[in-house]
N, CA and C of each residue as an Amber inpcrd file, in Angstrom:
protein
   243
   0.4510000  -1.3510000   0.3380000  -0.0450000   0.0810000   0.2040000
   0.9510000   1.2170000   0.1620000   0.8810000   2.0100000  -0.6940000
   1.3810000   2.8660000  -1.2100000   0.9030000   4.3650000  -0.0270000
   1.8280000   5.9300000   0.3600000   1.2420000   6.6170000   0.9510000
  -0.0990000   7.3710000   0.3560000   0.0060000   7.5460000  -0.5700000
  -1.6140000   7.9080000  -1.5020000  -2.2930000   7.2670000  -1.3790000
  -2.3370000   6.1630000  -1.3280000  -3.7120000   5.1560000  -0.7690000
  -4.3510000   5.0870000  -0.0030000  -3.4160000   5.5650000   1.2470000
  -3.5630000   5.6660000   3.0970000  -4.1440000   7.1740000   2.7700000
  -4.0460000   7.9980000   2.0620000  -4.7480000   9.3530000   2.6740000
  -3.0090000  10.1970000   2.2020000  -1.7370000   9.8930000   2.4830000
  -0.9730000  10.0920000   3.2410000  -0.0480000  10.9950000   2.1300000
   0.3730000  12.4040000   2.0500000   0.7300000  13.2100000   0.9090000
   2.2760000  13.0470000   1.1430000   3.2350000  12.8580000   0.4830000
   4.4340000  12.4740000   0.7650000   5.0520000  14.2380000   0.2040000
   4.3300000  15.0590000  -0.0640000   4.6110000  16.3430000   0.6670000
   3.8450000  17.0860000   0.5820000   4.1510000  17.9650000   2.3410000
   2.3150000  18.8430000   2.3260000   2.5480000  20.2030000   2.0600000
   2.5580000  20.9770000   2.0320000   2.2230000  22.4050000   1.4330000
   1.5880000  23.1510000   2.8980000   2.4860000  24.9200000   2.8590000
   2.1870000  25.3390000   4.4380000   0.4670000  25.7700000   4.1420000
  -0.5750000  25.5960000   2.5530000  -1.6850000  26.3160000   3.1180000
  -2.4220000  25.1450000   3.5610000  -1.9090000  23.7850000   3.6360000
  -2.6570000  22.5050000   3.7120000  -2.8950000  22.3320000   5.1980000
  -2.1410000  23.0510000   6.1650000  -1.4870000  23.6780000   7.4060000
  -1.7760000  24.3890000   7.8770000  -1.8420000  25.6760000   7.2740000
  -1.9240000  27.2120000   7.8800000  -4.0680000  27.6140000   8.5330000
  -4.0620000  28.7700000   9.7430000  -5.1340000  29.1500000   9.5160000
  -5.3280000  30.1150000   8.3180000  -6.6880000  30.4750000   8.1590000
  -6.8420000  31.5170000   7.2570000  -7.6820000  32.6140000   7.9690000
  -8.0480000  33.9590000   8.7830000  -7.3060000  34.7920000   8.3340000
  -5.8290000  34.0820000   9.2050000  -4.6390000  34.6680000   9.2100000
  -3.0840000  34.5440000  10.1190000  -3.7550000  35.2280000  11.6480000
  -3.1420000  34.9410000  12.9960000  -3.3170000  35.3450000  13.4980000
  -2.2220000  35.6990000  14.2740000  -2.0200000  37.0270000  14.7010000
  -0.5810000  37.7550000  14.9470000  -1.0590000  38.1740000  16.2130000
   0.3860000  38.9870000  16.8190000   0.0040000  39.8620000  17.7460000
   1.5220000  40.0130000  17.7020000   1.1930000  41.8040000  18.4340000
   1.8760000  43.1310000  18.1650000   2.8380000  42.7120000  19.1440000
   4.2750000  42.7590000  18.6820000   5.2150000  42.4400000  19.3760000
   5.6000000  43.5250000  20.6880000   5.0290000  44.4560000  21.0190000
   4.5910000  45.2050000  22.3080000   3.3650000  44.6460000  22.9360000
   2.6860000  43.3930000  22.9020000   1.1790000  43.0880000  24.1350000
   2.5870000  42.0730000  24.3250000   1.4080000  42.0840000  25.9010000
   2.6250000  41.1160000  27.1370000   1.9380000  39.4860000  26.2710000
   2.9080000  38.4140000  27.0290000   2.8410000  37.1550000  26.3030000
   1.6540000  36.4830000  26.7430000   0.7520000  37.2090000  28.1460000
  -0.0990000  36.3260000  28.5400000  -1.7720000  36.6440000  27.3100000
  -1.0370000  37.4200000  26.5830000  -2.4990000  37.7190000  25.1280000
  -2.0630000  36.9380000  24.1130000  -0.7730000  36.9620000  23.9060000
  -0.5920000  35.8830000  23.0880000  -0.8960000  34.4420000  23.6530000
  -0.8340000  33.7960000  24.7510000  -1.3260000  32.8420000  25.1730000
  -2.8900000  32.8440000  24.8750000  -3.4910000  33.8440000  25.1180000
  -5.2170000  34.0020000  25.5540000  -5.5630000  33.6770000  24.0910000
  -4.5910000  34.2270000  22.9680000  -5.1340000  34.2070000  21.0500000
  -5.0000000  32.7050000  21.1240000  -3.7850000  32.0610000  21.3770000
  -3.9190000  30.6180000  21.3290000  -4.9090000  29.5240000  21.6240000
  -5.1150000  29.9360000  22.9270000  -6.5360000  29.4670000  23.6810000
  -7.3970000  29.7040000  22.7970000  -7.5570000  30.7180000  22.0390000
  -9.1440000  31.2260000  21.4200000  -9.3050000  30.7390000  20.6320000
  -8.3630000  30.5470000  19.4220000  -8.0970000  30.1490000  18.2660000
  -7.7670000  28.9820000  18.2660000  -7.3550000  28.2430000  19.1070000
  -6.8240000  26.8180000  19.2690000  -5.6540000  26.4090000  18.5500000
  -4.7000000  27.4190000  18.4070000  -3.1930000  27.2540000  18.3560000
  -2.2430000  27.0150000  18.7900000  -1.1490000  26.2420000  17.8700000
  -0.1950000  26.2390000  18.9710000   1.1280000  27.2180000  18.8790000
   0.4510000  28.2430000  17.6050000   1.8230000  28.5340000  17.9880000
   1.0620000  30.5000000  17.2590000   1.6560000  31.5270000  17.8330000
   0.8570000  32.5050000  16.9090000   2.2090000  33.4620000  16.5870000
   1.8030000  34.8100000  15.8640000   2.9570000  35.2320000  14.4200000
   3.4360000  36.7740000  15.6550000   4.5930000  36.9410000  15.3580000
   4.9540000  38.0530000  16.3920000   4.9860000  38.9690000  15.4200000
   4.5750000  40.4530000  15.2150000   4.5960000  41.2630000  14.1990000
   5.1730000  42.9480000  14.7790000   5.6250000  42.8180000  13.4760000
   6.0540000  44.7990000  14.0700000   5.0330000  45.9100000  13.9020000
   5.2120000  46.9600000  14.5380000   4.0250000  47.7230000  14.4070000
   3.3180000  48.4560000  13.0810000   3.9590000  48.1980000  12.1670000
   4.3740000  48.0960000  10.8160000   3.3360000  46.4890000  10.2400000
   2.9000000  46.2800000  10.7540000   2.4870000  44.8940000  10.9300000
   3.0820000  43.1620000  10.0520000   4.6210000  43.5300000   9.7680000
   5.4520000  42.9650000   8.9860000   5.9580000  41.6480000  10.4920000
   5.7670000  40.0570000   9.8320000   6.3340000  39.1900000  10.9870000
   7.8430000  39.3810000  11.0550000   7.8210000  39.5160000  12.3390000
   8.9080000  39.0510000  13.2910000   9.6970000  37.9160000  13.1540000
   8.6020000  37.1790000  14.0040000   8.8580000  35.5730000  14.8110000
   7.8310000  35.0560000  14.7610000   7.9780000  34.0140000  15.4530000
   6.7130000  33.5230000  16.2330000   6.9710000  33.0240000  18.0010000
   6.1680000  32.4680000  18.2860000   5.9210000  32.6230000  19.7080000
   5.0320000  30.4710000  19.8140000   5.5290000  30.0100000  20.2960000
   5.2350000  28.3980000  20.3000000   4.9350000  28.3100000  21.8590000
   3.7760000  27.1630000  22.2880000   3.4910000  26.6700000  23.3170000
   4.4500000  26.4880000  23.9840000   5.7150000  25.9410000  23.2070000
   7.1070000  25.5400000  24.0460000   7.9990000  26.0790000  24.7100000
   7.6050000  27.7690000  23.4720000   7.9710000  28.6480000  24.2590000
   7.6780000  29.5210000  25.5170000   5.7290000  29.0660000  25.5090000
   5.0240000  29.6590000  27.0510000   5.8440000  28.6140000  28.3650000
   5.9530000  27.5990000  28.1930000   6.0440000  26.3330000  28.9420000
   7.9540000  26.8590000  29.4960000   9.0270000  27.0700000  28.4790000
   9.7380000  27.2440000  28.8130000  11.0280000  28.5310000  29.3750000
   9.8460000  29.3440000  28.9440000  10.8970000  30.8260000  28.8710000
   9.9550000  31.7020000  29.7530000   8.5000000  30.9510000  29.9040000
   7.1760000  31.8840000  31.2310000   7.3160000  30.9790000  32.4540000
   7.0550000  29.8570000  32.0390000   6.0410000  28.9550000  33.3350000
   7.1520000  28.3390000  33.4930000   8.7220000  27.9930000  33.5260000
   9.6890000  26.6950000  34.3800000  10.4940000  27.9640000  34.4960000
  10.3250000  29.5690000  34.1370000  11.1820000  30.0970000  35.2060000
  10.5090000  30.7440000  36.1550000   9.1750000  30.6080000  36.3530000
   8.4630000  31.1950000  36.7840000   7.8410000  33.2840000  37.1700000
   8.0620000  33.6160000  35.3700000   8.0200000  34.7180000  35.1070000
   5.9360000  34.7850000  35.0270000   6.1790000  35.9190000  35.1740000
   4.6660000  36.9940000  35.5250000   4.3740000  36.8880000  33.6700000
   3.5630000  36.1630000  33.1600000   3.5980000  36.2370000  31.4680000
   3.0240000  38.1500000  31.4560000   1.8930000  38.3820000  32.1080000
   1.6730000  39.8230000  31.7640000   2.8500000  41.1160000  31.8810000
   4.2860000  40.5740000  32.5510000   5.4150000  41.5040000  32.7980000
   6.1510000  41.2650000  31.5070000   6.4240000  40.6140000  30.4310000
   6.7960000  40.4320000  29.2630000   6.0490000  39.9220000  28.3900000
   6.9820000  41.0200000  27.2930000   6.5000000  41.4860000  25.7010000
   6.4220000  40.4450000  24.6290000   5.5640000  40.1580000  23.6980000
   5.6220000  39.3910000  22.6330000   7.0250000  39.1160000  22.0760000
   7.6600000  40.3220000  21.8290000   9.1760000  40.8170000  21.5580000
   9.8050000  39.9830000  22.2580000
């Protein structure tokens, strides 16, 4: 049985897994807002943008765990940047 026969594509495109519209957060917003948006939209990550709307990076669930929770930092005191 081939991958195609069981419904698995050998090549996956971004459009196959992305949400539309893309959910973003401004770089100056607090991290807790990023977590709230991720929860509200059922996302595992969120794009961080500049004031001009250009993508700067990404915050993942892993980032929230390793960089905020594990260090016992208050999410409202950290910015998405």
